[in-house]
C-alpha positions in Angstrom: 199.0 74.7 133.0 197.9 78.1 134.4 194.3 76.9 134.5 195.4 73.9 136.6 197.2 76.3 138.9 194.2 78.5 139.3 192.1 75.4 140.1 194.5 74.4 142.8 194.5 77.9 144.3 190.8 77.9 144.3 190.7 74.5 146.0 193.1 75.8 148.6 191.0 78.8 149.3 187.8 76.7 149.5 189.4 74.3 151.9 190.5 77.2 154.2 187.1 78.8 153.9 185.5 75.5 155.0 187.8 75.4 158.1 186.8 79.0 159.0 183.1 78.4 158.5 183.3 75.2 160.6 185.1 77.3 163.2 182.1 79.5 163.5 179.7 76.6 163.6 181.5 74.5 166.2 183.0 77.0 168.5 180.5 79.8 168.6 181.0 83.5 168.9 183.0 85.3 171.4 181.2 86.6 174.5 183.5 89.5 175.2 186.2 91.4 173.3 188.8 89.5 175.3 187.7 86.1 173.9 189.4 84.6 170.9 187.3 82.7 168.3 188.8 80.0 166.2 187.8 81.7 162.9 189.7 84.8 164.1 192.7 82.8 165.1 192.7 81.2 161.6 192.3 84.5 159.9 195.3 85.9 161.7 197.4 82.8 161.0 196.8 82.9 157.3 197.6 86.6 157.1 200.6 86.8 159.5 202.2 83.4 160.0 205.9 83.9 159.5 206.5 80.6 157.8 203.7 81.2 155.3 205.1 84.6 154.6 208.6 83.3 154.0 207.3 80.5 151.7 205.5 83.0 149.6 208.9 84.4 148.5 209.9 81.0 147.2 206.9 81.0 144.9 207.8 84.5 143.7 211.3 83.3 143.0 209.9 80.4 140.9 207.7 82.8 139.0 210.9 84.7 138.1 212.3 81.4 136.7 209.2 81.1 134.6 209.8 84.6 133.2 213.4 83.8 132.5 212.6 80.5 130.8 210.5 82.5 128.3 213.5 84.5 127.1 214.9 83.2 123.8 218.7 83.4 123.2 219.8 86.8 122.0 221.0 87.1 118.4 224.8 87.4 118.0 226.5 90.1 116.0 229.8 89.0 114.5 232.6 90.9 112.7 235.2 88.8 110.9 238.3 90.3 109.1 240.7 88.3 107.0 243.9 89.0 105.1 244.8 92.1 107.2 248.1 93.4 108.5 250.1 91.1 106.3 252.9 91.7 103.8 253.0 92.8 100.2 249.6 93.1 98.7 248.1 92.2 102.1 249.9 95.0 104.0 247.5 97.0 106.3 243.9 96.7 105.2 244.4 96.8 101.4 243.6 93.1 100.8 241.1 92.7 103.7 237.9 90.8 103.4 235.5 92.0 106.1 232.3 90.1 107.1 229.6 91.5 109.2 227.1 88.8 110.2 224.1 88.2 112.5 223.7 84.8 114.0 220.7 82.9 115.7 220.5 79.8 117.7 217.7 77.4 116.6 216.6 75.7 119.8 214.4 73.2 117.9 211.6 73.1 120.6 213.7 73.4 123.7 212.2 76.7 124.7 208.7 75.2 125.4 210.5 72.5 127.4 212.2 75.1 129.6 208.8 76.9 130.1 206.9 73.7 130.8 209.5 72.6 133.5 209.5 76.0 135.1 205.7 76.2 135.2 205.6 72.6 136.6 207.9 73.8 139.3 205.4 76.5 140.2 202.7 73.8 140.4 204.8 71.9 142.9 205.4 75.0 145.1 201.7 75.9 144.9 200.8 72.4 146.1 203.3 72.7 148.9 201.9 76.1 149.8 198.5 74.6 150.0 199.8 71.9 152.3 201.6 74.5 154.5 198.4 76.6 154.7 196.3 73.7 155.8 199.1 72.6 158.2 199.1 76.1 159.7 195.3 76.1 160.0 195.2 72.6 161.5 197.9 73.5 164.0 196.1 76.7 165.0 192.9 74.6 165.5 194.8 72.1 167.7 196.5 74.8 169.8 193.0 76.4 170.1 191.7 73.1 171.5 194.6 73.0 173.9 193.5 76.4 175.3 189.9 75.2 175.5 191.0 72.1 177.4 193.2 73.8 179.9 190.5 76.5 180.4 188.0 73.8 181.4 190.5 72.0 183.5 191.4 75.2 185.3 187.7 75.9 185.9 187.3 72.4 187.3 190.3 72.9 189.6 188.7 76.1 191.0 185.6 74.2 191.8 187.7 71.6 193.5 189.4 74.3 195.6 186.0 75.7 196.6 184.7 72.3 197.6 187.9 71.5 199.5 187.7 74.9 201.4 184.1 74.1 202.4 185.2 70.7 203.6 188.0 72.2 205.7 185.5 74.6 207.3 183.0 71.8 208.0 185.6 69.5 209.4 187.1 72.3 211.5 183.7 72.9 213.1 183.3 69.2 213.8 186.7 69.0 215.4 186.1 72.0 217.6 182.8 70.4 218.6 184.5 67.2 219.5 182.6 65.2 216.8 185.7 64.4 214.7 189.3 63.8 215.5 192.0 66.4 214.7 193.5 64.0 212.1 190.5 64.6 210.0 191.2 68.3 209.8 194.8 67.6 208.9 193.7 65.4 206.0 191.2 67.9 204.8 193.8 70.7 204.8 196.3 68.4 202.9 193.6 67.7 200.3 193.0 71.5 200.0 196.8 72.0 199.4 196.8 69.2 196.8 193.9 70.7 194.8 195.5 74.2 195.0 198.7 72.8 193.6 196.8 71.1 190.8 195.1 74.4 190.0 198.4 76.2 189.8 199.6 73.5 187.4 196.5 74.1 185.2 197.0 77.8 185.2 200.7 77.3 184.2 199.7 75.1 181.3 196.9 77.5 180.2 199.4 80.4 180.1 201.8 78.5 177.9 199.0 77.4 175.7 197.9 81.0 175.1 201.4 82.0 174.1 201.8 79.0 171.8 198.6 80.0 170.0 199.7 83.6 169.6 202.9 82.6 167.9 200.9 81.1 165.1 200.3 84.7 163.8 203.8 86.0 164.8 203.0 87.5 168.2 205.1 86.8 171.3 202.4 87.9 173.7 198.7 87.0 173.4 196.3 89.9 173.2 193.3 87.8 174.3 192.1 86.6 177.8 190.6 83.3 176.8 189.2 81.3 173.8 185.5 80.9 173.2 184.2 77.4 172.2 181.6 74.8 172.9 183.5 71.6 173.4 180.3 69.8 174.6 179.0 69.4 171.1 180.3 66.0 169.9 181.0 65.6 166.2 179.8 62.7 164.0 182.7 60.5 162.9 181.1 59.3 159.7 182.2 56.2 158.0 185.8 55.3 157.2 184.9 54.2 153.6 183.4 57.6 152.9 186.4 59.4 154.2 188.8 57.1 152.3 187.2 58.2 149.1 188.0 61.8 149.9 191.7 61.0 150.2 192.0 61.6 146.4 191.6 65.3 147.3 194.4 65.2 149.9 196.9 68.1 149.5 199.7 65.6 150.3 198.7 63.6 147.2 198.5 66.8 145.2 202.2 67.4 145.9 203.0 63.9 144.5 200.8 64.6 141.4 202.5 67.9 140.8 205.9 66.3 141.3 205.1 63.7 138.8 204.1 66.3 136.3 207.4 68.1 137.0 209.3 64.9 136.2 207.3 64.5 133.0 208.3 68.0 132.0 211.9 67.3 132.9 211.8 64.2 130.7 210.4 66.0 127.7 213.1 68.7 128.2 215.8 66.1 128.4 214.5 64.4 125.2 214.4 67.8 123.4 217.9 68.5 124.5 219.0 65.4 122.6 218.3 67.4 119.5 221.3 69.7 119.2 221.0 73.4 118.8 221.6 74.7 115.2 223.4 78.0 114.7 222.6 79.9 111.6 224.1 83.2 110.4 223.7 85.7 107.6 225.8 88.6 106.8 227.5 90.8 104.2 231.2 90.7 103.1 233.4 93.5 101.8 236.4 92.7 99.6 238.8 95.7 99.6 240.8 94.6 96.5 237.9 94.6 94.2 235.6 97.0 96.1 232.9 94.4 95.9 230.2 93.2 98.3 228.8 89.7 98.8 226.3 88.0 101.1 227.1 85.1 103.4 225.0 82.3 104.8 226.1 79.7 107.4 224.9 76.9 109.6 226.5 75.0 112.4 225.3 71.5 113.5 226.9 69.7 116.4 227.7 66.0 115.7 226.6 63.1 118.1 224.9 65.4 120.5 222.1 62.9 121.2 224.6 60.3 122.5 226.0 62.8 125.0 222.5 63.5 126.5 221.6 59.8 126.9 222.4 59.8 130.6 220.2 62.9 131.2 217.2 61.1 129.6 217.9 58.0 131.6 218.0 60.1 134.8 214.7 61.8 133.9 213.0 58.4 133.2 214.2 57.1 136.6 212.9 60.2 138.4 209.5 59.9 136.7 209.2 56.3 137.8 210.3 57.2 141.3 207.6 59.9 141.4 204.9 57.4 140.5 206.1 55.0 143.2 206.1 57.7 145.8 202.6 58.7 144.9 201.4 55.1 145.5 203.3 54.9 148.7 201.8 58.2 149.9 198.3 57.1 149.1 198.8 53.9 151.2 200.3 55.8 154.1 197.5 58.3 154.1 194.9 55.6 154.1 196.6 53.8 157.0 196.9 57.1 159.0 193.2 57.9 158.3 192.1 54.5 159.6 194.1 55.0 162.7 192.8 58.5 163.5 189.2 57.6 162.6 189.4 54.6 164.9 190.8 56.8 167.7 188.0 59.3 167.1 185.3 56.7 167.4 186.8 55.5 170.6 187.0 59.0 172.0 183.4 59.6 171.2 182.4 56.3 172.9 184.2 57.4 176.0 182.7 60.9 175.9 179.2 59.7 175.5 179.6 57.0 178.2 180.9 59.7 180.6 178.3 62.2 179.7 175.2 60.0 179.5 175.9 57.2 182.1 178.7 57.9 184.5 178.3 61.6 185.3 174.5 61.4 185.9 175.0 58.5 188.3 177.8 60.2 190.1 175.7 63.4 190.4 172.9 61.4 191.9 175.3 59.6 194.3 176.8 63.0 195.4 173.4 64.5 196.0 172.4 61.5 198.2 175.7 61.6 200.0 175.3 65.3 200.8 171.8 64.7 202.2 173.1 61.8 204.2 176.0 63.9 205.6 173.5 66.5 206.8 171.7 63.8 208.7 174.9 62.4 210.1 174.8 59.1 208.1 178.0 59.9 206.2 181.3 61.5 207.3 183.6 64.0 205.6 185.6 61.5 203.7 182.7 59.8 202.1 181.4 63.1 200.8 184.9 64.3 199.7 185.4 61.0 197.8 182.2 61.2 195.8 182.7 64.9 195.0 186.3 64.2 193.8 185.0 61.3 191.6 182.5 63.7 190.1 185.1 66.3 189.3 187.5 63.7 187.9 184.6 62.4 185.7 184.0 65.9 184.4 187.7 66.3 183.6 187.7 62.9 181.8 184.7 64.1 179.8 186.5 67.3 178.8 189.6 65.2 177.7 187.5 62.7 175.7 185.4 65.4 173.9 188.4 67.6 173.0 190.3 64.5 171.9 187.5 63.7 169.5 187.7 67.3 168.1 191.4 67.0 167.8 191.1 63.8 165.8 188.4 65.4 163.6 190.8 68.3 162.9 193.6 65.8 161.9 191.2 63.9 159.6 190.2 67.2 157.9 193.9 68.0 157.5 194.4 64.7 155.8 191.5 64.9 153.3 191.9 68.7 152.8 188.2 69.5 153.3 185.7 69.4 156.1 184.3 66.0 157.1 180.9 65.6 155.5 179.2 64.8 158.8 181.3 66.8 161.1 178.9 69.5 162.0 177.3 68.9 165.4 
């Protein structure tokens, strides 16, 4: 039992180490001391996350139950006096018979049942702890990606402001020169106000995202300026069939397996409790009238105890069957969820590659030609403004699609409990 627990703890550590190593591979190293890397965020989460710290005390409490289950019933010291404080020959203690005895409870195998059930309870909690750790790691990664996304969107919004300011200046010159109507300047200034408002929204979302990430390790205020990552490196989704085979390692399934083992231990304990405890005693007796001593032996056996425990055995059998059914249901739900996320990831990668390899290069080419045409007077302000806006929107869509794929990869790794075999860029 302890060997199984050690294996589970090792698997949990290995899974978290894999997450941390992939953090270094995928998201790179920080450029300044103000940059937060994903591996550092994960390290802080595992060490300081308030929910993980609190759950650790539940495991310690269960270890106390294991220790208590190993304690056998204490022997009982008994003193029995007969024929005392009566009348005639039995007045006072003259005719007393005094018995001093020591009694034991024979549990008939129940002690091992108590120990096995308590140790199985630790296995359940350790499986739950593994799930909680992986949940915390995955949530940290997702919040990290939120920061990365809003950083990029905020940077794009600043580019949009710079472009809009240049347009306002250019249109203002044309209006002053009489080459454009005043309405063009009003529209250019309205567009500048819109992109400034959008930039303020992105800055607001980025500030909130930083605070949400910092709460993962119990800090109310972030001590970093930005996160460091390379969102442009798209992962390989792998095949669904290969990922489905890895579901057997899923921490969610390990909880069901541990729960089933706990119910098996509870059933064995209930069956052992059908055998009644025997109480045996041995002692020495003093007979005052003859000044003699004698030894005593005794045994007490409850009658029809097995019948009184029949309901407990029936309950344990039903709980065991339920645990098996829940395990099958969890496996089916995990596979359905894995298919859904994998399908979404493939779609996100198709969008990202289409934007990166086909749409953006063509928009960049069109924007360059429009700028050249505008300098020659072939195109006006609004044609140039439209193509530049389309280019910025395409870049924003690329950021969204690429980071969505990374989010979905993180959720897949959370489901299977290990890194995707082909996830490294």
